[in-house]
N, C-alpha and C positions, 0 to 999 in steps of 0.2 A: 715290603717293596711295594705294592698298590700305592701304599699312604701316600709314600717318599715320593714316586713317580707324579702320582696327580699333584702333590704340592709343588716340583718343579716345575709341571707345564703349567699350574695356574699363577706362577709368579713371572714367567716367561709370555702368557698369552699376549699380551700388545707387540711383545714384538714378532710373536707368529704371526700373528694381525697386518705386521708391516711389510711381510714376504706375498701376502695374499694379490698376486698381481692380475688374476684374470678378469677379463672385461665383462661380465655379465655380472650384475648386483646381486648375490644371493648368498649374502653374509659372510662374516669373515670367519677364515679358518683356525685361528687360534680360542677364539672365542668359543666356538663351535665343539672342538676337538675340550677345552677345558672345562663345559658345563657337561659334558658326555663324559668323560673321565669321573669329575666329578660325581656323578651320579650313581659310577660303576663303584668307586671307593665307598661310595656311603654304604651302598651294599653291601660289600665286604666289610665293613669297619660294624655292620649292624647283625652279622654273621657270627654265632658265637662256638662256632667247629673248630677244631683245627688241622681239618681236613685238608689235603691243597686242594685236592678234587671239587669239594664243595665250596671252598671258597671263591676258586676261578668259576664255579657254576655261576655264583652269585655276583660275581663281576661281570661274565657275561649278560645274564638278566637287567644289571643296573645299569651295566653300558648300552643297552638293546633299549630300555624305557625311555633312559636319558640322550638317546643318539639325535643331535643336530646337524643339517646339515648334510654333504657329501662325506666331507671328511669324520666329521662325528660319526655317521655309519659305518664308516669302513675300519676306523677304529674298533669300532661295535665287533668288526666280523672279525678282524686278525685276533680279540679276546674269545669273541665266541668259538674260534676254530683253537683258540690255544687249550679254553678250556674243555673244549669235547677230546681233544687229545692226552690229557690227564684226569676225566673224569672218575676212575675207578682207584686213583693213585694217592694214599694217604699223605705220603713224601716223594719228594723228586730225588734223582740219582742225574748226574750232569745229564747223560745221555735222554733223557727221560725229558729234561728241560729243555735242551736243544729240539727233540722231536718235537716237543709243544709249539715251536715258533712257528714252525713248519708244519704243522698241521694249522694254524692261525694264517698264515700265508694262503695256503691252499683254499681256505672258507674266504677269503676274500676277494680273492681272485672269482670266484665261481660267483661273488654276489654280485661284481659288476660286470654290464654288459658289455662294456666294450672298453676294459683296462688299457691304462695310456700309461707308455713307459717315461720314466724320471718324473712320478709322482711316489706320493707315502707306501704306495704297492713295490715300486721297484726295490725302497729303501730295504723294510720289511723283509723283502725276498733274499738279497744279498746278505743282509744280514742273518737269517736264518739258515741258509747255507753252509756260511762262515760256522756257525755256532755245533752245527753238526758235524764239518769237519772236525772243529777243534775237540769235541765228545766225542773223538774215535782215536783221539791220544791221550785224553786224562779224564778220571775221575771228579777233578774239580770245577764245582760248579760255578765256583767264582772265575776262575778262570775262562771258562763256557761264556760265562756272561759277558766278561770283557772283551771278547771276541766278537760278541754278537755285535754289542756299544760299538768299539772301534773302525768294525765292518759297515755299520749304518751310517755312522760320519763321515768314510770314504764315498760309501753310496751318493749320501746327501750332496756331496761335493760334487761329485759327476752328473748329479740332474739336469743340470744347464746345459749340458751335451747332449742330451737325450731331449730334450722339451723346448722346441725354438723359441716359445714364450718368455722361457725362462732365459736363455741367453739373451734373447734381444734388450730385457731388463735389468741383465746383472744378478738376479738372484738366486737362490737353492728352493725346491719346491717347500711351501711352509706347511704342509700336511705331515712332510719327510722329517722337516725339523721339529715338528711339535712330536713327532714320536721317538727321536732322538732325545729327548728331554725328558720323555718317561721310561726309556730304556738309561739314564742317567741316574733317574732315581734309583729305578730297580738295583743297578749295580752298588749306589750306596749303601742300601737298607741289605743287601747280599752279605757286603762284607762288612758290614758293621759299620761303616762311616757317613751315618746319615748327618749332615748339617744342616742347621736352619738355612733355608732357603732366600739367597737375595736376588732380585729382577738379573736380568743378562744387561749386563753394560756394554753397548755393542762399541765394537774397536771403530777407527776411522773408519776403515774399511766398510765395515757394515753401515754406519751410519752413512754412507755415500750408497749404498745399497736400497736403504729405507726410504733413503727420498728418490732415487730410480723408481721406487717399488710407485710412490706416493705420484708420481709424475705421471707413470705408466697408467693408474687408474682413470685418467683424464682422456685415453684415447676415446672411452665410451662417448665423447663428444663429437668423435668422428665419427662415430655409427647413425644412422637415422633412429627414433624409435620405433616407426614403424616397421623396419626390417627385424625387430625382434617378433621371430616365428610365433613363438607361445610365451604368453605372457606371464603367465601365474605359475609361481614356485609354490607347490601345492607337497603339503606334507600330511600322512593320517598315520595313526595307528588303531590297530582292529584287532581286539581281542576274539581269536577262531573259536567259531559257534555256539556264541553267544547274543539273547537278541530275538528280536520276531521276525525281523527282514530278511533269516539265513534260507538259502535256498539252494545251497551249492557247497559241495566238499571242496575243502583247499586244495589247490594242487598249484605246486611253486610256477612250475612252466605254463600252464595254461595262464595264473595269474600275471605274471609279467611278461607274456608275450602278449598279453590283450591292454596292457596298459602301455606297451610299446608302440602301438597302434596310433596311439593320441595323446604321443607326446614323447619329450626327450629328457636327455640327463637322468634317466632313469635309473632310481636300484630299489630293489625288491628284499628285505632281508626277515628271518623269522626263527621262530624257534617252535616249540611244539604249543603254546597259546597264544604270542602276539605276532603280527605282521605288519612290519614296519616300510613306508612308503615315502620316497621323494620323488617327486617327478615334477617337470615344467609342461604345462599344458594350457590349455586353451580354454579346458571345459572343468575346471575345477569340480562342478558339483559332479558332474559324471566320475571320477575318479570316486567319490565319496559313494554315488549309487551302489559304485560295482564292488567297493568294498564292504557295503553291508551285503550284500550277497553271501560274505562268508562270516562275518559275525558284527557284535557291535563297536562304534567306532568312540575309542575312547581318548583320543587329541588329534585336533584340526590346526592346522596352521598355514595360510595361505596368503601370499605376498604379491603384489601388483608390480611387476617388474617393470613395466613402462612406466610408473607415476618414479620407480625410484630411479631408474634411468633419467626420465626430463628431470628430477631433482640435481642429479650429478652434474648434468649438461648447463643447467641453470646456476651451478656454484663455480662449475670452467669458466662459463662466461665474465664471471662478475670476477674472476682471478684474473683475467687476462689483462694485463697492464703495458707487455711489450712483446715486439712480433718475434715469433717462435724462432729456435735457436734450430741450425739445421741439424739434422739428424747425421750420423757417420755414414750409415748406406741407405737405400732406398734401393726397393725390388719391385720391377714393374711385370706383371705378370699379363700376359693374353687368354684369358677363356670366355666360353657360353656357358651359360646356367645357372641361376641362383643358388643350385644348391655345390656348385664345382667352386664358384667365385667364393663362397664361405668356406670351404676346404681349404683354398688358398691363402686366404684372411688369415686362419686361424695359425697355420704355418708361418706366420711372418708376412708375408707380402703387404706391400705399402699401398701401390695402387694396380688399379685391373682396370684392362681393357678387354671390353662385350666384345668377342669376336671368337674368330677361330676359322673353322672350315670354310663358313657360306660368308664370312664376314669378316675379309683381310683387313685390318686396321692401314690408314696409309703411314709416311713415315712422318707427317705432319703432327697424328694421333699420336705416335709413339715419343713424339718430342715432347710433345705437351702434358705425356705422361711421365716423362721424367724431370719434366718441370715442377710437376705436381708434386711429385715425392718428397720434395724440398729435403734434398740431402747432398753431401759433399761428395760421393759416389755412388752411382747405379748400377745394377745388372738386371737384365732384361728376359724374362723366359717367355722366347715364342711359343712353344709349343704346338707349333707346327711348322715343317718345313719352308711352306708357303708363302711364312712371315720373315724366313732369316734375312730376306735382302734390306728389305723395310727397317726391319731390326738393326742390322748394318751400319745403314743409311744415317737413320738418328743417332746413331752413337757417335759416326765420324760428325754430324752435323750440332751435337751437342757442346755447350760451353764447360761442362763438368767430365770427368773420366765415368768413361762407361763400361761395360763389359756385356757382351750375348751370348748367354750360354744355349748350347745349340739343343734344346730339347725338342723333340719332334711329335709329343703327344701330351697329354694331361697327365697321364701317370708319370710319364719322367718328370714333366714341371714339379711335381710333387716330391718325387726322391729324391730330386736335386736340392729341394729347399732343407731336405736335413741333413745335407755336407755343408751348409751355410754357417758360415762363425765370423763374427760382428768383429773380431781380435784380429781376424786374417786381413792383409791386405787384397787388394781387387784380384790381381793376376792370381794370386792362391787360390781365391774363395772362386772364381772361375773357373781353375785347374780341377780344384775339389769336386765341385757342384758338375763339371762336364763329366767326371772321371765316376761318379754316383750314376752316370745316364746307363750306362751298361749293366747296372744290378736289379732292373727291372723290366719282366717281358709284359707288352702293352699289346690291349687286342680291342677292338671294336667292333659292333655289331649295327650294319646298315644295311639299308635297301637298295637292290639293283633298279636300277632306273631304265634297264633296256637288256634284250638278250644279247647274251657274247660269251665268252670263252677266253680266260685269259691264265695264263700257266698252267695250262692242262685242266682247269676249274671250268665246267658248264655250269655256265649262270642263267636265269633266266628273269625275264621281267618281272620286279616284286620279292623276287627271293632275296631271305636274309641271307646277307654274306660276312662271313668271319675271316676279317681283317687280322695278322699277326705282325708286328711290327711294320706294318706299312706293304705288307703284303698279301694278297687274298688267297685264304688258305682254301676255302670252303664256301659254298651256297646250300643254303636249306630252305623248303617252304615252311616251316614251321621254327616260330621265333625260340620256342624253348629248346629245340633240337639242337639250333643253330650257336646258342651259348653254350648248353653245353658238350658239343664235339670241338668247339673254338677253346673251351677252357682245357678240355680233353690235350690237346695239341700243345698247348701253355705248359700244362702242370710238368714236372720232372721229378724224380725221388729228392732233389733238394728243397724243392718249392716249402715254404711254410706258411705266407699268407698269400690268400686271393682277396683283392680288393673288388667289390662289385658298385658301379655308378650308376645309378637308374635314371634314366632320362625321356622325354616324348614317346609314348608309344611303348613301355616297360609295365612292369607291376609290383609292386609290395610282395603279393602273396605270391606271382610265380618266381618271384628274385628268391623268396626265402624255400622253396621248393627244390630250387638251383643248389644251393646253399647246402641244402640237406643233402641232396646226391653226391655233391661234392666231397662235402663231409664225412660219406659213408664210405664213399671209396677210398679217399686216402685219410687215414688216420691221422698223418702228422699237420695236414692242411688246416688251418682256421681260415675262414669266411668272415669278412664284415663286408655289410651291406650301407651306403651311403644314397640320400637321396641328392643324385646331380642336379636333376631338371634340363640337362644338355639339350637342346634340340638335333636333328639330323642321328645321332646315334640312340636308341633305346637302352643300349648297353653298353658303357666304358668297361673296360675288365683290366687287371692288371695283376702281375702274379710276383713274389717276391721269396 
């Protein structure tokens, strides 16, 4: 199974690469997954055991050692968990095979700091869930594997509905596609129908997707190189407890939390002997020095992403031979704060106007942004009720069709973006995005500038006010108390996700304390923290 899965992935690695649409230069998904799986398959091939638990352990170790890039590391974690689930099994029943897939999903989700839906994780999870269900109905391992593969394919087809950047380009998730190829190989081997693999021959529709994907890479030319916050893609591998520099005992949470303070795009995975790290940082040397506190460095890789980005921009400039074609849709959002704006960009917003509570843009500002979007139709997200009228005026004055989605807060604007669908017409998009506004509760924490009393809330100058969906609900002298009590009022038994955006006057350490208290009080709630850097509001909160 492993050999067939690795071979199928290898033959189709370039096709998987063509689906890799993310704008930060960080390697190619197909290449990374292929090299990782090849390493795992070699470890299995070199193992002489016929005990499936021992072979799965060899696969896990081989994958971990060879894992490259985020996609390769996640693949290694899927099969690390798979191996843990069947460690003592000499042979596998249908139920045990299904359980191993589930164990893999659980391990992979724990390894990723902020799991994103619409990726390889979603494909693996949905496939494993279906496999478990099938194993309750049959003892045939081939039937279970068929179900796992079929549902993986269905989940892959739905990834563009979950991840806006995929929908924008019109492709499926590249990591998920790579995993489907592995599962195809598994089924062929398990059913005894292994055939010599040929490279995937794209259909005309897939060819269009590949062209779109290649075009999408050039969005990097619209992002300034100086905007890359963490410029070095850094990977290290540490052999735990070995070497002269060891002065600390490895603890996964402590290790990961420290690295999370000095970079992003963090993945930390380990077994009893090896720690593997992938992080984007400004200080690769600091990552290496920290790793040496726990063991010897056995592999180091550092890429300067700013240099890569400049090379891509230079290539794009050279390729420009005619005016750019208008996009079908453009989205204009008003927001303040470098981090908040980055989040909107990642959700698919075309043009951002710097403004909001203290800097309401004019009709002309919004009209200029509509033109800058260079699109056939435009949607505006005001993200503040004081901007509604200017936005509506700009829509009326525009030469192209424009719709205003009445988002009152940053949180509503971000939630509305999840409902955007480029295949819908303008009015349908406006209706669907507007409907989405009711699915999020928005909170804001800010200082009072005078003594007053509003809605029976007594407020003193410099108090921290908790505002929920536009209404002042409380005032506290202590900032942390204000945040906690505001969240208490926002969270209900149906709540699942709390998002905290850090603005001027907040701190990462305080936010982490708040997150821990909330997660301790509400077992079903997950807290996500992002750097928003917005003015006026030390904290912007949302509950979904």
